[in-house]
ZALUMTOR-352434 format. One record per atom (N, C-alpha, C): residue number from 1; atom name; z, y negated, x; residue in three letters. Coordinates in steps of 0.02 Angstrom, whole numbers, plus 32768, in hexadecimal, padded with zeros to 4 digits. Each point is the difference from the previous one (the first is absolute). Layout:
[NUM, CA, [Z, Y, X], ALA]
...
***
This chain:
[1, N, [5BB8, 0B6B, 2350], MET]
[1, CA, [8034, 802D, 7FEA], MET]
[1, C, [7FE0, 8043, 7FEF], MET]
[2, N, [801C, 8035, 801B], GLY]
[2, CA, [7FE5, 8043, 7FF2], GLY]
[2, C, [800C, 8014, 7FB8], GLY]
[3, N, [7FDE, 8034, 7FEC], LEU]
[3, CA, [8005, 8019, 7FBC], LEU]
[3, C, [8048, 8013, 7FEE], LEU]
[4, N, [8020, 8024, 802E], LEU]
[4, CA, [8044, 8016, 7FF3], LEU]
[4, C, [8030, 7FC4, 7FFA], LEU]
[5, N, [7FF7, 7FCF, 802B], GLY]
[5, CA, [8029, 7FC4, 7FFC], GLY]
[5, C, [7FF6, 7FDB, 7FBE], GLY]
[6, N, [7FC2, 7FFF, 7FE9], ARG]
[6, CA, [7FF1, 7FDF, 7FC0], ARG]
[6, C, [8022, 8025, 7FC6], ARG]
[7, N, [7FFF, 8042, 8002], VAL]
[7, CA, [8020, 8027, 7FCB], VAL]
[7, C, [804B, 7FF2, 7FFF], VAL]
[8, N, [801F, 7FFF, 803B], VAL]
[8, CA, [8048, 7FF2, 8004], VAL]
[8, C, [800F, 7FBA, 7FE4], VAL]
[9, N, [7FD7, 7FD0, 8013], PHE]
[9, CA, [8009, 7FBB, 7FE6], PHE]
[9, C, [7FFB, 7FFF, 7FB4], PHE]
[10, N, [7FCD, 8021, 7FE4], LEU]
[10, CA, [7FF7, 8000, 7FB8], LEU]
[10, C, [8039, 8023, 7FDC], LEU]
[11, N, [801A, 8036, 801E], LYS]
[11, CA, [8038, 8022, 7FE0], LYS]
[11, C, [803E, 7FD4, 7FFF], LYS]
[12, N, [800C, 7FDB, 8036], ARG]
[12, CA, [8039, 7FD1, 8001], ARG]
[12, C, [7FF7, 7FC9, 7FCC], ARG]
[13, N, [7FC4, 7FE7, 7FFC], LEU]
[13, CA, [7FF1, 7FCC, 7FCE], LEU]
[13, C, [800B, 801B, 7FBA], LEU]
[14, N, [7FEA, 803E, 7FF4], ARG]
[14, CA, [800A, 801F, 7FBF], ARG]
[14, C, [804A, 8006, 7FF0], ARG]
[15, N, [8029, 8015, 8030], GLU]
[15, CA, [8048, 8006, 7FF6], GLU]
[15, C, [801F, 7FBC, 7FEE], GLU]
[16, N, [7FEA, 7FCB, 8023], GLU]
[16, CA, [801A, 7FBD, 7FF2], GLU]
[16, C, [7FEE, 7FEA, 7FB9], GLU]
[17, N, [7FC3, 800E, 7FEB], LEU]
[17, CA, [7FEA, 7FED, 7FBD], LEU]
[17, C, [8027, 8027, 7FCB], LEU]
[18, N, [800C, 8040, 800C], LEU]
[18, CA, [8027, 8028, 7FD1], LEU]
[18, C, [8048, 7FE5, 7FFA], LEU]
[19, N, [801B, 7FEB, 8038], GLU]
[19, CA, [8044, 7FE4, 8000], GLU]
[19, C, [8002, 7FBE, 7FD9], GLU]
[20, N, [7FCE, 7FD6, 8009], LYS]
[20, CA, [7FFB, 7FC1, 7FDB], LYS]
[20, C, [7FFE, 800E, 7FB5], LYS]
[21, N, [7FD9, 8033, 7FEE], ARG]
[21, CA, [7FF7, 8012, 7FBA], ARG]
[21, C, [8042, 8017, 7FE2], ARG]
[22, N, [8027, 8026, 8026], LYS]
[22, CA, [8040, 801A, 7FE8], LYS]
[22, C, [8034, 7FC8, 7FF8], LYS]
[23, N, [7FFA, 7FCC, 8029], GLN]
[23, CA, [8032, 7FCB, 8000], GLN]
[23, C, [7FFB, 7FD3, 7FC4], GLN]
[24, N, [7FD0, 800D, 7FD6], GLY]
[24, CA, [7FFA, 7FD9, 7FC3], GLY]
[24, C, [7FCF, 7FC7, 8008], GLY]
[25, N, [7FC4, 800D, 7FED], ALA]
[25, CA, [7FCB, 7FCE, 8003], ALA]
[25, C, [7FE8, 7FF2, 7FB9], ALA]
[26, N, [7FE0, 7FC9, 7FF7], THR]
[26, CA, [7FE3, 7FF1, 7FBE], THR]
[26, C, [7FC5, 802F, 7FF4], THR]
[27, N, [7FEB, 8003, 7FC1], GLU]
[27, CA, [7FC9, 802C, 7FEF], GLU]
[27, C, [7FC1, 7FEE, 8027], GLU]
[28, N, [7FF4, 7FBF, 8009], LEU]
[28, CA, [7FC6, 7FE9, 8025], LEU]
[28, C, [8004, 8017, 8049], LEU]
[29, N, [803B, 7FFA, 801E], GLN]
[29, CA, [800A, 8016, 8044], GLN]
[29, C, [7FF7, 804C, 8006], GLN]
[30, N, [801A, 8025, 7FCF], ILE]
[30, CA, [7FF9, 8049, 8000], ILE]
[30, C, [7FB7, 8013, 7FFC], ILE]
[31, N, [7FDA, 7FDE, 7FD6], ASP]
[31, CA, [7FB8, 800E, 7FFB], ASP]
[31, C, [7FDD, 7FF5, 8043], ASP]
[32, N, [8011, 7FC9, 8021], GLU]
[32, CA, [7FE1, 7FF1, 8041], GLU]
[32, C, [8015, 8033, 8035], GLU]
[33, N, [8040, 8012, 8000], ILE]
[33, CA, [8019, 8033, 802F], ILE]
[33, C, [7FDC, 8042, 7FF4], ILE]
[34, N, [7FF8, 8013, 7FC1], ASP]
[34, CA, [7FDD, 803F, 7FF0], ASP]
[34, C, [7FB7, 7FFF, 8018], ASP]
[35, N, [7FDF, 7FC6, 7FF9], LYS]
[35, CA, [7FBB, 7FFA, 8019], LYS]
[35, C, [7FFE, 800B, 804C], LYS]
[36, N, [802E, 7FE0, 8022], GLN]
[36, CA, [8003, 8006, 8049], GLN]
[36, C, [8010, 8048, 8014], GLN]
[37, N, [802D, 8021, 7FDC], LEU]
[37, CA, [8011, 8045, 800F], LEU]
[37, C, [7FC5, 802E, 7FF7], LEU]
[38, N, [7FD9, 7FF5, 7FCB], ARG]
[38, CA, [7FC4, 802A, 7FF5], ARG]
[38, C, [7FCF, 7FF8, 803A], ARG]
[39, N, [7FF6, 7FC2, 8017], LYS]
[39, CA, [7FD2, 7FF3, 8038], LYS]
[39, C, [8019, 8022, 803F], LYS]
[40, N, [8041, 7FFB, 800D], ILE]
[40, CA, [801E, 801F, 803B], ILE]
[40, C, [7FF8, 804B, 7FFD], ILE]
[41, N, [8010, 801E, 7FC7], ASN]
[41, CA, [7FFB, 8049, 7FF9], ASN]
[41, C, [7FB8, 8017, 800A], ASN]
[42, N, [7FD1, 7FDB, 7FE5], GLN]
[42, CA, [7FB9, 8012, 8008], GLN]
[42, C, [7FEB, 7FFC, 8049], GLN]
[43, N, [8016, 7FCC, 8022], GLU]
[43, CA, [7FEE, 7FF8, 8047], GLU]
[43, C, [801E, 8038, 802A], GLU]
[44, N, [803F, 8013, 7FF1], ILE]
[44, CA, [8020, 8037, 8024], ILE]
[44, C, [7FD9, 8041, 7FF5], ILE]
[45, N, [7FED, 800D, 7FC2], GLN]
[45, CA, [7FD9, 803C, 7FF0], GLN]
[45, C, [7FBE, 8001, 8026], GLN]
[46, N, [7FDE, 7FC8, 8001], ASN]
[46, CA, [7FC0, 7FFC, 8024], ASN]
[46, C, [800A, 800D, 804A], ASN]
[47, N, [8035, 7FE6, 801D], MET]
[47, CA, [800D, 800A, 8047], MET]
[47, C, [8011, 8049, 800F], MET]
[48, N, [8025, 801F, 7FD3], ARG]
[48, CA, [8011, 8048, 8009], ARG]
[48, C, [7FC0, 802A, 8001], ARG]
[49, N, [7FD2, 7FEF, 7FD4], LYS]
[49, CA, [7FC0, 8024, 7FFD], LYS]
[49, C, [7FDA, 7FF8, 8041], LYS]
[50, N, [8002, 7FC2, 801C], MET]
[50, CA, [7FDC, 7FF3, 803E], MET]
[50, C, [8020, 8026, 803B], MET]
[51, N, [8041, 800C, 7FFE], MET]
[51, CA, [8024, 8022, 8036], MET]
[51, C, [7FF6, 804B, 7FFF], MET]
[52, N, [7FE8, 801C, 7FC7], GLU]
[52, CA, [7FF8, 8048, 7FFB], GLU]
[52, C, [7FC5, 8018, 8029], GLU]
***
């Protein structure tokens, strides 16, 4: 998968996680979702740097 494809995939995943969070999750689920979101955001930032 190319870099751009990976970024698109991660952004979709991020949107799905945000939607799950909005739909009402337990505190434990929210913590896990937030961890995953931080990892996704970091990976997207790293890829953007590589594309520059």
